[in-house]
C-alpha positions, 0 to 999 in steps of 0.5 A: 500500500505504501508503494501504491501511494508513492505511485499515486503522488506521480499524478499530483497536479495532473489528475484533479478533480479526480483523486491521486490513485496508485495501484500495485498487484502482487503474486506470491509476495512479488510485485507483478504489476503497478500503475497510477492515474496519470492524467484526468480523463485517461485510464485509472490506476487499476487499469494501468496496473492490470495492463502492465502485468505480462502474464494475465493468468496470474491475476486470478491468484493475485492481490491488488492494492489500491489507495482508493476504492475502485470506481463502479460507474461510467465517467471519462473511463469505464468502471475499474471494478468491472475490469477487476472482476473480469480478470477474477483478481482474488483479493483487493486491499483498499486504503480509503472508501471513495466519498464521491456519491457516484461511488461511495461503497458501490465499488466495494459492494460490486467486488464482494458480490462477484466473490472477491475478497476485500480488505478496507482501511490499510494505511487509512490515515495516510491515504486521507492525507494523500488525497486531502484536497479530494476529501475536503472538496467532497466533505466541505463542498469547497476547494482545499484552501492553502494560505501562504505568506512570508513575514519578517521577524517583527511580524510584517508581510509588506512595507507601508507602501505595500512593497514586499519584495523580497522577504523570503529567499530565492530557494523559498520562492522556488519552492512556491513555484513547485507549490503552484504546479500542484494546485488547481488555482492561485488567488490574490487580492486587489492590492497584491495584484496592483502593487506586485503585478505578479504573473502567478505562473510556474517559472522556477519549476516544471509543471502546469500553470494554475488557474489565476484568480484575482479579487477586484470588487470595483474593477480598479485594476489596470488592463496592462497587468500580467494577470490580464495578459491572456497567457493562462486561464484567469478569473476576476471576481467583482461586483460590477460585470460578467464578461468572457474574453480569451482566457480571462473571465469576469464573474459578478458577485452579488451583494452579501458575503463576497468571499464566501460566494467566490469560494462557492463559485470555485466549487461549482467550477470543480476547482479542487484546491486554491493557493492563496498568495495574499494579501493580508486583507484577502487572507484575513477575510478567509480566516474570519469566514473559516474558509481555510485548510492549511497555512504555510508561512515563511519567517525571515530574519529581516525587520521592517519596523513598521508596515502591514501586519501579517495575519494571525496564525491559526491551527495546529503546527503540522510541520516545519523546515529550514530553507537556508535562512528562512523558517517554513511553518505549516499549520493545519486545521484540527478537524480535517476529516 
């Protein structure tokens, strides 16, 4: 199962809104096949693993390990449970049940009805952590939301003129580009867009560019900003107009809880995860509305003396690391699942 989860990670940033899934097939304590879900819309992990087995006659005496319940419905691809039954695989070991209502135990039941032995819950906690984005999307009916910022030793994220370059070091910034490649979307507020003019793409890493999201309630951002260059899909949430142009969509949000409606719209668009890179107003709004799952903070030895205060950290310290002269602190909620 550990190997199945290692394989599943290879699909990070490529399979959303599907979960990451890996599969290993074992015959007499030897791995004879393995695979993972490589890209959304393409074959699932079980299909790739079964196809990798050279001698298909061994499958009827083999055990299949997969970190998520095999699907039982027709989607972009046929049901994996049907393929497992077709090859009469003897036993299936599963880490997590699929909480997608289209599956939700139906795959397990189909396997059992076909006489296949099924074991559930092996490395269950690790499996939930692996697919935290997927499980959060299904349970909370919103994207998995990561809040990220860099702060000085005296607790500021920018100077009074909104200048924040560069608080973190170059290696930390490269890590942020890796994070961008792993999430569906990246979000910033009006001031960050205006003063930093970020590209919000993946440059110092290899991977797909996320969907760019900017909050601009009163449409005061100038059209020459990188965000509106049409080079990657961009959504601008505002309170004035709806409009669609090449790779840039303006979506009007009605009066009320603005940020909550934005998150609801992202869920409707099946955006499974969002990396929020500032600024403090947007991050504080998400914190106040309890719309967050993870906080990633770079702390540096730099002092500003005065400026824009960093948001107040919430949650439980999950991990920490040293990146040259930066400290990286990662916090999570205590009630993920």
